[in-house]
VOFIKOL-441014 format. One record per atom (N, C-alpha, C): x, y, z. Coordinates in steps of 0.05 Angstrom, whole numbers, plus 5000, padded with zeros to 4 digits. Each point is the difference from the previous one (the first is absolute). Example, Ala and Ser with C-alpha at 12.3 -4.5 7.8 and 13.67 -1.06 7.14 Angstrom:
// VOFIKOL-441014
526448865156;498250245000;501850245000;499350214986;501650245001;498550225014;
//
This chain:
// VOFIKOL-441014
472648164999;501949984978;500649704994;500149934975;500649734992;503049974997;501449925022;502950015000;501249734992;498349814991;501149744991;499949974970;499250214986;500150004971;503049994991;500549894977;502749974991;500350044970;502350124993;500950004972;502549834999;500049824981;502349824997;501250024972;502650024999;501449984974;502049775003;499949824982;501849775001;501649974974;502449915003;501749944977;501050244985;500450235014;501250244986;503049934995;500850004975;502749924992;501650234989;502550005008;501950204989;502849905005;502050124987;502749915002;501750215014;501749915019;501750185015;502649875008;501850165010;502749915008;500149995031;498849805012;499849985029;501249735008;501950005018;501249765010;502750055011;501149815015;502550035014;502449964981;499749814981;502249924982;500750244982;502650014993;500950224982;498550004974;499549764988;498749984975;497150125002;498849975023;497350105004;499950315001;502350125004;500150295000;499850124972;500649834980;500050104972;498149854981;499549765007;498349834982;497150005011;498250104984;497250015009;498849725001;498249965020;498549755002;497250065007;498349814997;497150045005;499350005029;498350185007;498750015027;497050014996;498649875018;497049994998;498950095027;498050174999;499050125024;496949965002;499149925024;497249995006;499450215022;497750134998;499250205019;497149965008;499550025026;497250015010;499750255017;498050174993;499550255014;497249985012;499950025027;497450025013;499150295003;497550054994;499050275001;497050005000;498850235004;497150034999;499250094971;498549834987;499250074972;497150114998;498750055023;497250084999;499650274985;501850195006;499650264987;500449984970;502149854991;500549974972;497649864986;498949805014;497749864988;497650184997;499750185020;497750194999;500350214978;502550104997;500450224981;500949904972;501049754999;501149904975;502250184990;501650105019;502150194994;502749885008;501949984982;502549875005;501750155021;499550265003;501550165019;499349925029;497949855004;499249925027;500949725006;501849894984;501249745006;502950004993;501349775000;502849974992;500149924970;501450164984;500249944972;502149784996;499149764995;501949774999;501950024976;499350144979;501850044978;502450175009;499550215016;502250165010;501749845020;498749835016;501549835018;501949824985;499049894978;501749834983;502450164988;499550244992;502150174989;502250055021;499150055025;501950055022;501749765006;498749775000;501549755005;502149954979;499350034975;501949964979;502350215002;499450255007;502050205002;502049935022;499149895022;501849935021;501849764992;498849804987;501549774991;502250094980;499350174982;501850094979;501950225010;499750085024;501550225011;502649925014;500750155021;502549975014;500549725010;502449914997;500749735009;499849975030;499249765009;500349925028;500949715001;501549935021;501049735002;497849815008;498250085017;498049825011;497250044989;498549794996;497350034992;498250105023;501049975025;498750125022;499950304997;502350114992;500250294995;498250084977;500049844979;498250064977;497150005009;499249815016;497249995010;499350255016;501850095017;499450245016;499950254982;501750014980;499950244982;497350004985;499149774992;497449994986;497850085018;500049895024;497850075019;500050305006;502350125005;500150285006;499150174976;500549904976;499350154976;497050004995;498749785007;497149974993;498250075023;501150045024;498250055023;498550264997;497549995007;498150234996;498450035026;499350245009;498650045025;497549845003;498649944978;497449865002;500449705003;502549904998;500549715002;500049925030;498349815007;500049895027;502549845006;500649824981;502549855002;500749914972;502649944997;501049924973;501949775004;499849804982;501949785000;501449994973;502649985000;501649994976;501649745001;499949854978;501549754997;501850034976;502649985004;501950024978;501149724995;499749914975;501049744992;502550044983;502049825004;502450004984;500349724988;498549954978;499849734990;502649884988;501950174994;502549904989;502450065018;499549995026;502150055019;502349804996;502550095005;502349824996;500349805022;498449794999;500149785020;500849754986;501949855011;501149764987;498449755007;497450035002;498249785005;497450044986;498649794992;497350044988;498250155020;498550204989;498150145017;497850124982;497850065012;497750124985;500050305002;500750105023;499850295004;501550095025;500850255000;501050135024;498450265003;499050055024;498450255003;500350115028;499550265002;499950145026;497450145001;498649975023;497450125004;500150195024;499050254996;499950195023;497250125000;499050065024;497450125004;500250235020;498850224993;500050235018;497250135000;499350125023;497650165002;500450274987;497950114989;500250274988;500350215022;501250234994;500650205020;497650105016;497650014989;497750095014;498849795018;501049754998;498849785014;502049865019;502550085000;502149875016;500350145027;500449835021;500650105026;502950105001;500350255008;502750115002;499850265016;501950045018;499950245017;500250254982;498050175002;500050254984;498950235016;500550244990;498850245012;497650084983;497850055013;497550094987;499550295009;499250174982;499050265006;497050004993;498450045020;497149984997;498650265008;498450104982;498550255005;497249935010;499150165020;497449955013;498450264997;497449974993;498350234998;497149935007;498650205010;497149975006;498750275000;497550024990;498550255001;497149965007;499349775013;497349955008;499949885028;497950065015;499449875025;502350015020;500850235008;502250045019;502649904988;501050154979;502349914985;502549955018;500450175020;502449975016;500049735015;497749925009;499749745014;500649774980;499050024976;500549794980;503049974995;501450234997;502849994994;501649895024;499350085024;501549895024;499549705003;497549924996;499449715002;501549844979;500250114975;501549864979;502949965007;501250215012;502849985008;500349785021;498149985019;500149805021;499649724987;498349984981;499449744987;502449904984;501550184988;502549924986;501949885020;500250115024;501749895021;499049735009;497449985004;498849755010;500349774980;500350074974;500449804979;502749855004;501750105017;502649875005;502250134984;499550234988;502050144984;501750185019;502450064992;501750185015;499650284989;498550165014;499550284992;502450165008;501650094981;502550155006;499450285009;498150134986;499650285006;497250084990;498950205014;497350104993;500250304999;498950124978;500150294997;497950135018;500150265001;497850155012;497549974983;497850095010;497550014985;499850274985;499049994976;499850244983;497150024990;499050255001;497450054988;500550114971;498649884981;500550074972;497350034985;500150174980;497750034982;499949764981;497649904995;499749764983;500850074971;501149804986;500550024971;497549904986;498850174984;497449934987;500349994970;498449834988;499849994971;498350244990;500450084975;498350224990;497149955003;498550195012;497149975003;499249835024;501949905015;499349835023;499050175023;498149895016;498950145022;502150065021;499650215016;501950065021;500049795021;502249995015;500449805022;501250135024;499749875023;501450105024;503149974997;501450155016;502949985000;500949725009;502449924992;501149755008;501850035024;500349795016;502249975018;501849794988;502650074998;502049834987;502449945018;501249784995;502649945013;501549804983;502549965006;501749814986;501449835021;500249744996;501549835018;502149854984;502249945014;502149844989;500049735015;500049784985;499849745012;502149824989;501349845017;501849794991;498649735004;499849854978;498549755001;500949804979;499949745007;500549794980;497649934983;497750135006;497549934986;500350074970;499349824982;500150064971;498250234993;500750174981;498450234993;497149944994;499449784986;497249944993;498549925025;501349865019;498749935025;499550255017;502050194999;499650255014;497650164989;499850004973;497850144987;497349885009;499949735001;497649875008;499350075029;502050005017;499450085028;499050285002;501250194985;499150285002;497250034990;499249844979;497250014991;498149895022;500949805015;498449895022;499650225021;502150145007;499850225020;498150214990;500250084975;498250204988;497149915003;499549754993;497349895001;498950005028;501849945020;499149995028;499250285010;500950214986;499350285006;497650094984;498849824985;497650084984;500750134974;502349954989;500850134975;498149914977;499050204985;498449954977;501650094975;499949844979;501550064975;498150064977;497950155005;498050054979;500850244982;501950165008;500750244985;503050045000;501150044976;502950064998;500650275013;502050005018;500750245015;497750105017;498249815008;497850085017;500850025029;498350125016;500450025029;500249725011;501649975022;500449735010;500650005030;499249795013;500649975028;503049945004;501249854982;502849945003;501249934973;502350114994;501549944976;502949935008;500949764992;502749915006;501449944973;502150154994;501449964975;502949935005;500949794986;502949945001;501450194981;501750175010;501350214984;502649894989;501549865016;502649914991;500849745016;501349824986;501149765012;502949984992;501849995019;502950004994;500749774982;501550074979;501049804981;498149894980;497550124998;498149904981;498850224983;499949954975;498450164981;498049814987;497650104994;497949834989;498250164982;499549884975;498050124983;497549824999;499949815019;497649835002;497650185008;497950014984;497850195005;498849985028;500149765012;498949965027;501650155021;502650024996;501850135019;502350144986;499650254993;502150164987;501950115021;502649954995;502050095019;502450134986;501050225010;498750175021;497350104991;498450105019;497450104994;500250224978;498549974978;500450174977;499250305004;498550065021;499250285004;501150125026;501749855014;501050105025;501550264997;501550034978;501650244996;498350254996;497349964996;498250234996;498550075025;500549875022;498350025023;501650105025;499550255007;501450115023;499249855025;497649905002;499149865024;501449735004;501449914979;501749775003;502950085004;500950194984;502850085001;500850135027;498450185010;500750155024;500349825024;498049835006;500349825023;502249794995;500549924976;502149814994;502750135006;500450254991;502550145005;500450045030;497950035015;500250045029;501349765013;499349764992;501149765013;502549894986;500650104976;502449924986;501150234983;501650185012;500950234985;501849934976;501049764999;501749914977;498549854979;497449985003;498449834982;500150104971;499949804982;499850064972;497749844987;498950114979;497949874984;500949994972;500449764989;501049974973;502750154996;501650015021;502650124998;500150305005;497750135004;499950285006;499450055029;501450185013;499750065028;497150105005;498849905022;497350095007;500050305005;502150115012;500150295004;499850154974;501249904980;499950134973;497249984988;498849775003;497349974989;498050185015;500450055025;498250165016;499850294988;502250094989;500050274988;498050034977;499449774987;498250014977;497150005008;499349955025;497249985009;499550195023;501650215002;499750195022;497350145001;498650004977;497450144999;497849845013;500549745006;497949835012;499850065030;497550005010;499550085028;500349765019;502150015017;500649795019;500850135026;498749925023;500650125026;500449785020;502250015015;500449815022;498150065023;498649785009;498050055021;500449835025;502049825000;500449845025;501949784995;500549855021;501849774999;498549754991;501549834986;498749754990;500449765017;501650035022;500749785017;498449985026;497850165000;498349995023;500750205022;502150154997;500850205020;498250254999;
//
């Protein structure tokens, strides 16, 4: 991924009532904002599709809306509001500079500005809970699943809980050839690892198990999916959160409920979602912790 690509907007101007002085609460003055967004532009360049990048016109609209919106005393506050408003899951990091060129200073000056920079939510280190689904239906699937659980622990992550192992019928596309049953499990992990770094690590583990990606929903030696990350939603195509099909998969919901009876997905209790997939064949076959 080309994570040093950047979109820059400079000199976005709008008028707002921001400042400590009483007159600044009612009299609008000019504010100027510069923004730099680091992101991967490779997919957008390949598809020539604006939905695969950050629409800078919409970013400009949001900046102006914040400036023209609710009063704040400090331009530090204004800068944070702008950053929170424009942050997008695909942004690696964002820098916002707010200029107050007509600040009430009794001395000659050229500019007053506040600059803040933050990493995007998918790229920032922060202690979070991960729910990860594990599956295999080739070359001794149970062994692949158990090894994957051990490798997650060896990575230095705190594995909070591991579900039992479940045997499940594969989900197939129309006309797809039959496949062996899967062995599935779900683990709960607490980790400061950024979600994109976690995704990269899981891909490395899959590759070390001989994972082939030649067929959508094809048989596989190992499949590791990030189902949910606490505090994060993402429509970034590389990592959609929560997983967009988890609510349709009993082989995810049942082991997840086992290790977290209070779990919710998009605000709906897992126990409630399980009722909608009761026709799917899932059987508990053993422990996932090596017992």
